C-alpha positions as CSV (number, residue, x, y, z in Angstrom):
1,X,18.1,-13.2,5.1
2,X,14.7,-12.6,5.3
3,X,12.2,-13.0,2.4
4,X,9.0,-11.9,1.9
5,X,7.0,-15.0,2.9
6,X,9.0,-15.3,5.7
7,X,8.1,-11.6,7.3
8,X,4.4,-12.1,6.2
9,X,4.6,-15.5,8.6
10,X,6.6,-13.6,11.4
11,X,3.4,-10.5,10.8
12,X,0.6,-13.1,10.9
13,X,2.3,-15.0,14.1
14,X,2.5,-11.8,15.9
15,X,-0.9,-10.2,14.7
16,X,-2.8,-13.4,14.8
17,X,-3.9,-13.9,18.2
18,X,-4.8,-10.5,18.7
19,X,-8.0,-10.8,16.4
20,X,-9.8,-13.7,18.1
21,X,-13.2,-12.8,17.0
22,X,-13.2,-9.8,14.6
23,X,-16.2,-8.4,12.6
24,X,-16.0,-8.9,9.1
25,X,-15.0,-4.7,8.8
26,X,-12.1,-5.4,11.7
27,X,-11.0,-8.3,10.1
28,X,-10.8,-6.7,6.3
29,X,-8.8,-3.7,7.9
30,X,-6.4,-5.6,9.9
31,X,-6.0,-7.9,6.6
32,X,-5.4,-4.2,4.5
33,X,-2.9,-3.3,7.7
34,X,-0.9,-6.5,7.1
35,X,-0.6,-6.2,3.5
36,X,0.3,-2.6,3.7
37,X,3.3,-3.5,6.3
38,X,4.5,-6.4,3.9
39,X,4.5,-4.3,1.0
40,X,6.9,-1.4,2.8
41,X,9.0,-4.3,4.3
42,X,9.1,-5.7,0.5
43,X,9.8,-2.0,-0.9
44,X,12.4,-1.2,1.8
45,X,14.3,-4.2,1.0
46,X,14.4,-3.9,-2.4
47,X,15.5,-0.3,-1.8
48,X,18.4,-1.7,0.1
49,X,19.4,-4.2,-2.4
50,X,19.4,-1.4,-5.1
51,X,21.6,0.8,-3.0
52,X,23.9,-1.8,-2.0
53,X,24.2,-2.7,-5.8
54,X,24.7,1.0,-6.7
55,X,27.5,1.4,-3.8
56,X,29.5,-1.7,-5.2
57,X,29.6,-0.5,-8.5
58,X,31.1,2.8,-7.5
59,X,34.2,0.5,-6.8
60,X,34.4,-1.2,-9.6
61,X,35.7,2.0,-12.0
């Protein structure tokens, strides 16, 4: 099971070597992209877990 911290580590390990000598603006833009990606991943995981809970509650009636 992926945790947000593990997802962040994966993203940083994947994208890290691409930015060897970025300018400050490029570095800020890359950090913003990473944060946005991680936020989307966390939101999607939360939505998936919520949907799974909703589906399981349908069978309890």
